[in-house]
N, C-alpha and C positions, 0 to 999 in steps of 0.2 A: 696661469700657472704661478705657483709660489716657489721661490728658491729658500730652501729648509738648509740652516746651519746643522753642522754633523749631529749636534746634541739634539737637535728638535727631531730630526730623522730617527735617532735611536730612540727616542721617548715614543715615538709613535709605533715604530716596529714591536718595541717591545713592551709596550704598557696600554695597550687597546683593552686589557683586561689583567688581572691580578694587581692591582693597585693596593697595596695593604690596608686593612683595616687596625691601624696601630696608633700611639700616641703621638710619634713622629715620623708619619708617613712619607713625606717629601724628603725628609734627611734619610731616610732609609734608602729608598731609590736613587737618591743622586748618589749616595756611597757606590752603589750597584754600578753607575755609569761613571763613575769616575768624576763627577761633578760635585759643585757645591751646591747647597741646597737654595741659596739666593740665584744662580743662574739656570737650578730648574725652574723655580716657579716664575723665574723671569721669560724664560723660554716658552712658558704653558702660556702665560700673559700673552705673548706676542702670536702665538698660533691662533689662539681665541679670536685676537685681534684682525688678523688676517682672514680669518674665516676658514684656515685650514683644519680647525676643529669645530664641532656644533658646540660641545661643550667638553667637559671633563669630569667626571664623577660618575655614579651609579647609574646603570641602565634597569630599568624596571619593567617588571612583566605584570603587566594588569590581570591576566586570566590567572596565575599564581596567587594574587590578591582575592581572589574569588571575584574579579570582576567580570565586565563583559568585553567583547572586541570582536572586530568584523571589518574586512574591506569591503567597502561601497563603491558603486559609480554610477554617473548619471551622462544622460547626452545634454550637454548644454549649447545652447544656440551660441553661434559667435558673437551676435550682437548683445548679450547679457551676460557673456562668459566671465569678464572682469568682477561684475556686480556679484554673479551669484558665487565665484571665488572667495569673495569679500565676506561674503554673508556666511560660508561654509567655515571661512578659516576663523573667524570671529569665535566659534563654539569651541569651549576649553577640551570639549570630549573630542574634538578633531586632531590628530596628533601628526598626521602626514597628511599631503594632499598633492598629488601630481596631475599635471594634464599629461595625457597621453594621446597619441596618433592613433586613435580608432573612432569608431560612431560615438563609441561611449567614450568620451574624451576626458572627463573628470574622475579621477580615482584617490579615494582617501579612507585613511582607518580613522575609526570610530573606537575609543577605547574609554569604559565606563566604570563605575566603581561597584556596580552591581549589574548582574545578568540581566534583569529585565529592563533596562534600563537603555540598552543598546536600540529596539526596536521603537522606544520613546523618541529618542533623538533622530531616529530615522525619520519617523512620521513628523517630527518637527521640521527637519529640513525639506522634505515635499511640500509641508504647508506652507513653509516661507519662500521659498523657490517656486512653487508649482511644476514641480519637475519629477517625474519618477524616479526613485532611487532604487536600484539593485543590490542586494547584502549577497556578500559571498563568504559567509564564516568558515574559518578552518573546519574541516571534517578531518584531515588527518594531517600530521606533521612529518615529512621525511627529514627535513634539515634545516637550520635555522643557524647561520653563523658566518660573519667573513672577516678577515682580517686582511689588512693592506700591507705588503712589502715595498719600501723604497730603499732602490739603489743610489749609489752615490752621481750617477748620471743624472738623476731626475727620473728615471724611470718607474712606474708603479705596477706591481702584481698584485693577485690574490692569493692567499693560503688558507687553508681550513682554519677555522677558529678552535682552539683549545676545548676540549670537550670540559664540560661543568658536572659534576656530580651531583648536584643538588636537585633535590626533587619534592613530589608531594606539595602541600598547598597550607596556607595559614590565613587567619582571618585577622588583620591588623586592629590592634586596640588603639585608643586615643594617641598613645604617645606613638607607637610606630605609625600613624598617619602624618602626626605633627613632623615627625623626622623626614618622612619621603617629602612631606611638601616642601620641606626646607631646603632638602637636597635634590630635587628633581632637577632644577637648572644648574648644579653643577657642584662642587666642593669648592670650599672658599681655598684662595690660594693663601693661605697663613701657615705657620711653624706648624700648629695644631690644630688642623680644620676639623676633627672633631670635638675640639673643646669650644671652638667657636660657635659650632651646631648648639653644642650643650649649652652655651650662656645663653643664646638667642630664645633657646626653650626654656631655660629655669630650671634645666637637668644635670646632672653631672657627664663628664665626660666617658665615664664607664658605663653608665646607662646608654649612651649611643651607640659606643664600640658594641656593647653585647647585644643591642637590638640589630645594628648593621649586620652583624656577624651571624646572627640567628637568621635574618630575611637572605643572606647569601647562600647560607647551607639551604634554606628551603628552597632556591631557585626564585622566591620573590625579586633579589636581584640578580640579574641576567648575568654582570660584570661590571667591574669598577674601573674606569680609565679613561682615555683616550676614545672620542666618538668622532672618526675622521668623517669630513667632508669630503665624500669621494670626487665629488665633481673638480673640487678646486684641487685636490691632489693628483688630476690626472685620470682619471676614471670619468671620460664624458661621455661615454657609452652605457645608458643603461635601457635594458629591454626586459620586459615583461613577457617570458614566451609562456605561450597557453597550447595546451595539447588535449585534443579530444582522443582519448585512448577507451579501452574496454573496461566496464565497471570492474570485472573480476580481475584485471589486471593489473590495477593501478596501484595496488600497494607495491608490486614487485619493481613495476616502473619508476615509481617515485622514489624509491630506495637507491634504484640504480643510480637515477639523476642527481638525488642527495650526495652521491660521493664525489662529485666534479668540483674542484677548489675554485672554478669561475661562478659557482651557484652560490647565492646567498642564503636565497629561501625556496623552499620547495614543499607545497602542499596540495592536498586533496581539497576542490572545493566544490560546490554545488552548479549546475546548470539552470539555465532558463530556456526550455524549448521554444523555438522560434526567435529568440533573442540573444543566447549565448550557448554554445554548443560544448565549452570545452571544461574539462573537468581537473586538469592537473597544471599547477602553476610553478613555473620556475623564473626565479629572478636571475638574470645574467649580466655580468658586468664586463666593462672592455673599456681601453684608450677611445674608441671611437664606433660609430655604428656598424662600420665594416667588421672591426673584431667581434662585434656580438654577432652579426650575422654568420660569421664563421665559427664561432662556438655554438650557436645555433643549430647549425650544420651538423657540428658532432654531436649534438645530441640526438639529433634526428638518425643519425648510423648506429647510434649507441640502442636507440629504441628500436631500431632493425625493422622497421615497418609495421611494428605493433602500434600503430595510430591511424585515424582516419583523417585527421585534419590538423594545422598549427598554425600558429600566427604569432607574429612578435609585436608589442605594444612599445614602441619608445617614447621614453620620455622625452617631452617637450619643453617643459617648467617645472621646476620645483615651486610650489603654490605655497607650502608651509612644512615644515618639518621641527617638530618637537618630540618630546616624548611624553611617557602617562604623565598626567595634571593633576594633583588633587587639590581641592580648595584649600587654603592656607588655614 
């Protein structure tokens, strides 16, 4: 667990999104927080060094860029688990990878720059490891978003993420791609971060501000701000709840689950007869396993018997966690 200063707590509570795209954004939000620009950037540096934040900057949406995205899973024998994890994690297209307590014990997200590249990556993983890969692409999205709220006593809770009105899609040109590659690991902690990015790319600050503003408006950038490390900040329970519900009711049931503040993701995904019976996925977070199980019982009550079976796949280890990665 990490002890946070009042300023660090305020930064996380208020700026998991909404970080401005302007000439002096750190100065702007420091004024809102009643702090100096130097104190703010030092606080962000400390949060990143402590691991309280995974990064600070834009969170990109591969699908809105015209790319491909899927959740995938494998049954990996324990004797080779670490070896396979290293092989999978070495691929830049793998954005997240988790060990989960299930026969399908390795779950990872593949994000590619084109739709047809996803099956190529999955085939490569199968050839490399000799293990069958099951792909669970998103068929319908009911909810995506989760903000943490930290209190003065060190407690942590979850609140719904503010809705973002951006929509549509865009095909990035060369400059867009270069900006994404330059900022996907986070924004520079400098007085003029966008000017710093522009200098690296040989363009103007106005170019970077205009392009990133357009990407935010289109939804290519989901949000800009602090990306918390949930585990380090106290949400040590992470359960992927999966539900076998009637196909003709999945839309209504998914919408119902997506309204709960402790659910960060809720999707319809495909079944694999004889291997995987579940078609509704909802990620549940809590301070520990007991809290996750209690919240799962709330989900079951909310579904009011409109399911055939469910399970909770707890996260045993975070094997990799990054965002979309484009080649520099």
